N, C-alpha and C positions, 0 to 999 in steps of 0.2 A: 435560413435552412434550422432555425430553431422553431418556426411554427410547422413545419413538415416535421421534425422529431416528435413534437407535442402530438400530432396528428395521428400518428401511428403506435402511440403507446397503448399497451392494453392489446393490439393486433398480432396475429402471427408473425407479420413482417417485422412487427415491433420486437418480438421475441425472441426472432433471429440476429436481428441487427445488436441484440443486446449481447447474445451470448457471443458473437464476434469481438464485440467490445470488451467484453470481459477477459476474454483469453487473451486479446490483444493486452489488455491490462495487466493481465498474468506475466507475459513475456518481460514487458517492459518494468515491472517492478522488481523482477530478479536480478535486472541488470542495475536498476535503481540502487537496491539496496548494496550491491556489491560495491559501487562507487563510493557511497558514503562511507563503507567501512575500509575496505582497500588497506593501504599500509601508510593512510594518513590519518592523523589525528582526527577522530570521525565529527567533531565539533567544527573544525576548521573546515572539511571537506562540504559539512551539510550549509555552514555560511556562504560558501562561495557558491554552492548550487542557488541556495535561495536569492544570493545576490544576481545573479542571471536569471533567476525567474521573473525578479523583478522589473528586470531590464526589458526582457522579450515580453511582459504581459502587459507593460504601461501603454504601449500603444494600442492594443488589443481592447482594453479596458477604458480607456481615456476617448478614444475615437472611434473603435469599430462598434460597440455593443452600445445599448443604451444606459443609461446610468440608473442606479438602485432608486427607490424610493425610501421614504424613510422607515418603514416594519423591515424592508430587506437590508438596509444597512445594521440593523440588530441582530437580524438571522445570521448575517455576515459576520459580524464581531463575534458571537457564540461559536461559530466555526473555527474562527481564528485560535480563539483561545483553547478548543479542545485541540484541535491540530498541533498547538505550541506543547501542550502536556503530551501528546503522543511523539513529536520531537524531541524533547528533552528525557523521557525514558528509553528511546532508543539511541541516543547519544550515550545516554549513562551506561546502557547495556552492553551497547560496541566497546564501550571504555575497559569495563571489566570481564567480559569473555568472548570467544570467540565468533566471528559471524557465522560460522556453519554451526554452533549452538543456540546462538541468539536469534537468527533468522526464523529458524522452522518455529520455535517455540510461539515466537510473536504470530506468525502465520497461523500456526494448528490451534492457537487457544480462541481466535476470534470468530469461527465461522459457527460454533455453536451457539453463543449468546447472541450474534447478529439474527440468526434465523429464528430463536426463540422471540426476540425484541420485534423482529418483522412481523410476527406472527399476532403479537398484542398490538401493534401501532399501526401496522399497515394492513392487518387483517388478513392477512395470506397464510394459505393453508398448504402446508407440506403433508404429502402422504406419508404412511409408515415406513414405504421402501425408501425414499427420500431421506427421511432421517437415518436409516442405515447407512447410506450414503453419506450423509453428515459426519457419521460416526467414524466410518472407512478413511475419509479424506484426513480428517483431524488426528485419527490416529495413527494413521500414516505420517504424517509430517511431524509429529510428537516424536514416533519412532527413531525418524532419521534424526532428529534433534539428539535422543538419547545415544543413537550408535557414533554420531559425531562425537559425543561427548567424551564418551569411552575411548576414541582413537585419539583426540587432543590432549595433550599434557599441559593441564590448567592449574593455576592456584586455586586451593578449594575454598579459601575464603574470599579470592576474587569471584569465583565461579557461584558461589552462593549468592553474592548481591547480584551479579550480573543476569542469573536467573529471574530474582525478584523484581528487577527491572524489565525483564523480557516480559513476567507476566503482566507487569502494569502494562505495559505496550501493547501486547494483546489484547487489554482491557478496552484500552484507548481506539485500538482498530475498531473494535465493535461498535463502541461507542459514536466514532467520527464515521462510520460506515451507516449507521441509522440515522444521525443528525443530517449528514450530507443528504441522503436521499429525501427527506423530509424538506429541507431548506431548499434543494435544486425545484421542487415539486411548488416551492410557495412563489417560484419566479416565473413569469410570463412567458420571459427568453429563457432557456437553460445557460443560453451562452453568458447571458449577463453574469448568474451567478459565478459560472466557472472563470469567467475572465477576471471579475471582481475579486472573488475567493484567490486566486493564484497571485494578484496581484499583491493584496492586503497581507497575504499570510506569509510573504516574503519577507518582511523586513526585522523580524525578530532573531533568526540564528544569526545574519551577518553580524548585528551588533555584538551576541554574545561572543562570535567567533573573532571580532576585532579585539577584543577585551582579553581574550585567551592567548592572541596570537604573540602578544608582548611579553607573556610569559614560557613560549614554547621554548623548550631547551633546543631542538634543532626544528629549524623552520622548514618546511618543504619548498622546493623550487615553484615559484611564483608560474611560471609557463604552463609546465603539465599541470599545475592545480587550477588554472585557467581554464583550461582543456576539458578537464575532469567537469569542473563549474557548469559549461554552456552546454556539454553532452547529458549531464543530469538533468538542467533543466529542461531539455527538449523531452528527454526521456521522461521526467517527471510529468508535465503537460499528458502525454499520453497513458501513464499510468495512471494518475488519479482523475484526470479527465474523462478518460475510458468508462472506469468503472462508474463513476459518477452520473455519467448518460445514460450506462446500462440500467441504472436503479432508477431513470427518471421514464424510461419507457418500458421497465419489464420489473417482474419481482425483485425485489431488493435480496431476499434470502439466496434467489438462484445464483443472482450475479455475485453476490460476496463470496459465495462456494466456490464460483469457476475462477474468480481472482486469485483463490489460495490455490493453484493447482501451478502457482509460480515456482515452488521447488522443484516441481518437474522440469520445466525449462531450465531451470539451475543447473540441474544435474545432466540436463541433455547438451546444454552449450557447452559445460566443463569436459561433456565427454567426446563429443564431435569435435570441437574447435580448440578445446586447451589441452587432450591429450591425459585429461585426469581419469583415475580409475574408479570406477564407482561401485565394485564388488556385489556379490550375489546376493546380501542381506541389504542394503541400499536397494538395489534393485527391486527386490521385493516388496520394500517400503514404498517406493516411488509407484510401483504397478498398485499397490492399494490405493492410493492416492488419487490415481487417473482411474481407477474404476470406482471409486466414490465419487468423483466428479461427473462420471457416465451414469451412475447410479440415479443422482441428483437430477440431470438434465434431462433423462429420459424415464423416471419414475412418476411422473405427476400422471 
């Protein structure tokens, strides 16, 4: 299957599949972020998720895909380090500020940087109308964060620190998106990169979570935590794997922008299934995000 994906890269068929993969990734990522935050210590939840990622990725990496060569080991090490920075920033942000504030800021600050970097590194060209779409999408996401910030009763100092870590998280999103897109293109088989990245990148947070577990004043129930972990692991494969494959077979910038429609799906899930009220202001901002994504996709 890896050979087939490589063969359709840069073709209309590849572009259509990349769009579907990026949107699938957006839906999955909205759920992934909520699982990490939830009502559990974010370090613990991410550690359990990554522990299950190591378990389900091990047989794929060790027995189903080719082993990386010497150069690919170095590339994978770079990806592991960058994603560790992202995971640390996200956990620190979630520790200080509300999910409804942190998540939109992280996702909204990344697309502009990613598209600009893809222009330089991958020589992609975004038409002026597409840049307008990027601005609409990122602006809509950040406006959602501002609206949520006004609604949440947050400690001002904690909020400031949380926002700083959220901004750092957004920068690492842009960095890992571009780096992963470059890295997966260096692998003859894209699933080799994916399987080994998921396996190797899953050992850091469980160690941190185990250390913190001993000092938690109230330890969460193990059963529900394990369920959260295994669900998050499978969702993580869909979320991160989907967008990485999308950047392999089509434009990095477009895949990154479409992936950041995840706040739209998060709001729809909350409204349709959880009975949450969106409100007219959030509805307008969410519509702006959707319009931005449509402009980027069809403005080429």
